[in-house]
C-alpha positions as CSV (number, residue, x, y, z in Angstrom):
1,M,-4.2,-7.6,-2.3
2,C,-5.6,-4.2,-1.0
3,T,-6.8,-0.7,-2.0
4,V,-4.8,2.5,-1.1
5,T,-5.2,6.6,-1.4
6,F,-2.6,9.4,-1.1
7,L,-4.2,12.6,0.7
8,P,-1.9,14.7,-0.7
9,K,-2.1,18.2,2.4
10,E,-0.3,21.4,3.1
11,N,3.7,22.4,2.6
12,K,4.5,19.3,0.6
13,S,2.2,16.6,3.5
14,F,0.2,13.9,2.2
15,I,-1.5,11.0,3.8
16,L,-1.0,7.4,2.2
17,T,-3.6,4.9,4.2
18,H,-3.6,1.5,2.8
19,N,-6.1,-1.5,3.3
20,R,-5.0,-4.8,3.8
21,D,-7.2,-8.3,1.8
22,E,-5.6,-11.2,2.5
23,H,-6.9,-14.6,2.8
24,F,-8.2,-16.8,6.3
25,T,-5.1,-19.3,5.6
26,R,-2.2,-16.1,5.1
27,G,-0.4,-15.8,9.7
28,V,-0.9,-12.9,11.6
29,A,1.1,-10.0,10.6
30,L,3.9,-8.4,13.1
31,L,2.4,-4.9,14.5
32,P,4.8,-2.0,13.2
33,Q,7.8,-0.9,14.5
34,K,11.5,0.4,14.4
35,R,13.4,-1.7,11.4
36,F,17.0,-1.3,9.8
37,T,18.5,-2.5,7.3
38,D,21.8,-1.5,4.8
39,Q,21.3,1.4,7.2
40,I,18.5,2.9,6.4
41,T,16.1,3.3,9.7
42,F,12.3,2.7,8.6
43,I,9.2,0.9,10.5
44,A,7.0,-1.7,9.7
45,P,4.8,-4.5,10.1
46,I,6.1,-8.1,8.3
47,D,4.3,-10.7,6.9
48,S,5.1,-13.7,9.3
49,T,4.8,-15.8,6.5
50,A,6.9,-14.5,3.7
51,N,8.8,-12.3,6.1
52,G,8.4,-8.8,4.0
53,T,6.1,-6.0,4.2
54,W,3.5,-4.2,1.3
55,I,4.5,-1.0,3.4
56,A,6.9,1.3,5.4
57,T,8.5,4.5,6.3
58,S,11.8,6.1,6.4
59,E,12.5,9.2,7.0
60,Q,13.2,9.6,3.0
61,F,10.8,7.3,1.4
62,T,7.3,5.8,1.8
63,L,6.8,2.7,-0.2
64,C,3.8,0.7,-0.3
65,L,2.6,-2.3,-2.6
66,L,0.4,-3.7,-4.1
67,N,0.1,-7.7,-5.7
68,G,-0.8,-8.3,-9.6
69,G,0.0,-5.3,-12.3
70,F,-2.7,-4.1,-15.1
71,E,-5.0,-7.2,-14.7
72,K,-5.5,-10.0,-12.9
73,H,-2.5,-12.3,-14.1
74,I,-2.2,-16.6,-13.3
75,P,0.6,-17.3,-11.2
76,Q,2.9,-19.5,-12.4
77,P,4.8,-20.3,-9.5
78,P,8.0,-20.5,-8.5
79,Y,8.7,-17.4,-7.5
80,K,12.4,-15.9,-7.0
81,H,11.1,-14.4,-4.0
82,S,7.9,-13.0,-1.8
83,R,6.7,-9.9,-4.0
84,G,6.6,-8.7,0.5
85,Q,10.4,-8.5,-0.2
86,V,10.2,-5.2,-3.1
87,I,10.1,-2.9,-0.8
88,I,12.5,-4.1,1.8
89,D,15.2,-4.5,-1.3
90,F,14.1,-0.8,-2.9
91,F,16.5,1.0,0.8
92,K,19.1,-1.2,-0.6
93,Y,19.5,1.2,-3.1
94,N,17.3,4.2,-1.2
95,N,17.4,5.8,-4.8
96,I,14.6,6.2,-7.4
97,D,16.4,5.7,-10.2
98,K,18.6,3.3,-9.0
99,F,16.1,1.0,-8.1
100,H,14.4,1.4,-11.3
101,Q,17.6,1.5,-13.4
102,T,19.4,-1.8,-11.8
103,Y,16.5,-3.5,-10.1
104,E,15.7,-7.2,-11.2
105,V,12.1,-7.9,-11.7
106,D,13.0,-11.4,-13.8
107,N,10.6,-13.9,-12.2
108,L,9.1,-12.1,-9.7
109,E,4.6,-12.2,-9.4
110,P,3.3,-8.8,-11.2
111,F,3.1,-6.3,-8.2
112,T,1.9,-2.3,-8.0
113,L,4.5,-0.1,-6.3
114,I,4.5,3.5,-4.9
115,A,7.2,5.2,-3.9
116,I,6.6,8.7,-2.0
117,E,9.7,10.8,-1.7
118,H,9.6,13.3,1.5
119,A,11.7,16.2,0.5
120,T,9.2,16.7,-3.3
121,R,6.3,14.4,-2.2
122,A,7.4,13.1,-5.3
123,L,5.2,10.5,-6.2
124,H,6.2,7.4,-8.6
125,Q,4.6,4.3,-9.8
126,F,6.5,1.2,-10.0
127,I,4.5,-1.8,-12.6
128,F,5.5,-4.7,-13.0
129,D,3.4,-6.7,-15.3
130,G,5.5,-10.2,-15.3
131,N,7.3,-9.0,-18.5
132,K,8.5,-5.7,-18.3
133,M,8.2,-3.2,-15.5
134,H,6.7,0.4,-15.9
135,Y,7.2,3.1,-14.7
136,A,5.1,6.8,-14.5
137,H,5.9,10.2,-12.6
138,L,1.7,11.2,-11.4
139,D,0.8,14.4,-9.9
140,D,1.1,14.0,-6.9
141,N,-0.7,17.4,-5.5
142,N,-3.4,15.2,-6.8
143,F,-5.4,12.9,-4.5
144,H,-4.9,9.0,-6.1
145,I,-6.5,5.7,-5.5
146,W,-5.1,2.2,-6.2
147,S,-6.7,-1.2,-6.2
148,S,-5.7,-4.5,-6.1
149,S,-5.9,-6.1,-10.0
150,T,-5.7,-9.5,-8.5
151,L,-8.5,-9.0,-6.3
152,Y,-10.9,-6.4,-7.7
153,T,-12.6,-6.0,-11.4
154,S,-12.8,-3.4,-13.1
155,E,-15.7,-2.4,-12.5
156,D,-15.0,-3.2,-8.9
157,I,-12.8,-1.0,-9.1
158,L,-14.8,1.9,-11.2
159,K,-17.3,1.6,-7.8
160,R,-14.1,2.4,-5.8
161,K,-13.4,5.2,-8.0
162,N,-17.2,6.7,-7.4
163,H,-16.7,6.1,-3.3
164,F,-13.6,7.7,-3.6
165,N,-14.5,10.7,-5.2
166,S,-17.8,11.4,-2.7
167,F,-15.8,10.7,-0.4
168,L,-13.6,14.1,-2.1
169,E,-16.5,15.6,-2.2
170,Q,-16.5,16.4,1.7
171,A,-13.7,18.2,1.3
172,N,-12.2,16.4,4.9
173,Y,-9.4,15.4,4.2
174,T,-7.8,15.1,7.9
175,Q,-6.8,11.0,8.5
176,E,-9.5,10.1,10.7
177,A,-11.4,10.8,7.4
178,I,-9.5,9.1,5.3
179,I,-9.3,6.1,8.2
180,E,-13.4,6.2,8.5
181,F,-13.5,5.9,4.5
182,H,-10.8,3.6,4.3
183,T,-12.7,1.1,7.1
184,N,-16.9,1.7,5.7
185,K,-18.3,-0.2,3.7
186,F,-20.6,1.9,1.4
187,N,-23.4,-0.9,0.4
188,P,-25.5,-3.6,2.3
189,L,-22.6,-6.6,0.6
190,P,-19.4,-5.7,2.5
191,S,-17.4,-7.4,-0.7
192,E,-18.5,-4.7,-3.1
193,G,-17.0,-1.8,-0.2
194,I,-13.6,-0.3,0.5
195,Q,-13.3,-2.5,4.3
196,I,-14.1,-6.2,2.5
197,N,-15.3,-9.5,4.3
198,R,-16.2,-12.5,2.1
199,D,-17.3,-15.6,3.7
200,N,-14.3,-14.7,6.3
201,I,-12.4,-16.7,3.7
202,L,-10.7,-13.0,1.9
203,K,-11.0,-9.9,4.8
204,T,-9.6,-6.7,5.0
205,V,-7.0,-8.1,7.9
206,S,-5.7,-4.8,8.9
207,L,-4.9,-0.3,7.7
208,T,-2.2,1.0,8.0
209,S,-1.5,5.0,7.8
210,I,1.4,6.9,6.7
211,H,1.1,10.6,7.8
212,K,3.9,13.2,6.9
213,Q,4.5,16.0,7.6
214,E,7.1,17.8,9.5
215,S,7.5,14.6,11.6
216,I,6.5,10.9,10.1
217,S,3.9,8.4,11.9
218,M,2.1,5.6,11.3
219,T,-1.0,4.5,12.1
220,Y,-1.8,0.6,12.1
221,I,-5.2,-0.9,13.0
222,D,-4.8,-4.7,12.7
223,F,-8.7,-6.0,12.0
224,L,-8.3,-9.6,13.2
225,K,-6.7,-8.8,16.4
226,S,-8.1,-6.4,17.5
227,Q,-4.8,-4.2,18.2
228,H,-3.7,-0.6,16.8
229,E,-0.7,0.9,16.8
230,F,1.3,4.5,16.6
231,I,4.9,4.9,16.2
232,E,7.0,7.7,14.5
233,L,9.9,7.7,13.1
């Protein structure tokens, strides 16, 4: 459950920033570090409960996953595995077409996967609605915001888009500015902002911002442990 923004920059660079919203019973995640799978090196935090991840970056790809598809669904466990495994599984293919054509999504809970190819900044969106995978090639010259359908109503999502559009009017597209946007509550009720805290039961537990330019870096803020991590690939 999360909010994600995409900011295109000059020379095919970009900034992808992600707020992770979780229930208070979820274990605290492991801080991001370099990890290895199928001869691919990537940077990612790891969920201590399911050993998966919601965001990662490698030399070739940046990926992030939101819980839910087009609309809120009723969970029907048991599932084959956690959605947090999807990004790690992607690196076994390390190719958009192969992943799209052969990845088996049967008996997975609905999710939205964003994948960015570093060489071209091609922006790909996969939405699994519980029955079918829907693919879209998005405009990487445009700005984008996504909000998890499992947590936010259509009204909430529209409010967030409006907040994002107001941010874009300022024409300040630095990483520092978008991190400030992601940590802003905007309204007297914190549940209506970008960073949330719903009665200390459901809250924004961390923020991850990936900046792809000549090098690739990940900035990670753990709000629960008040820790700040910066790592380059």
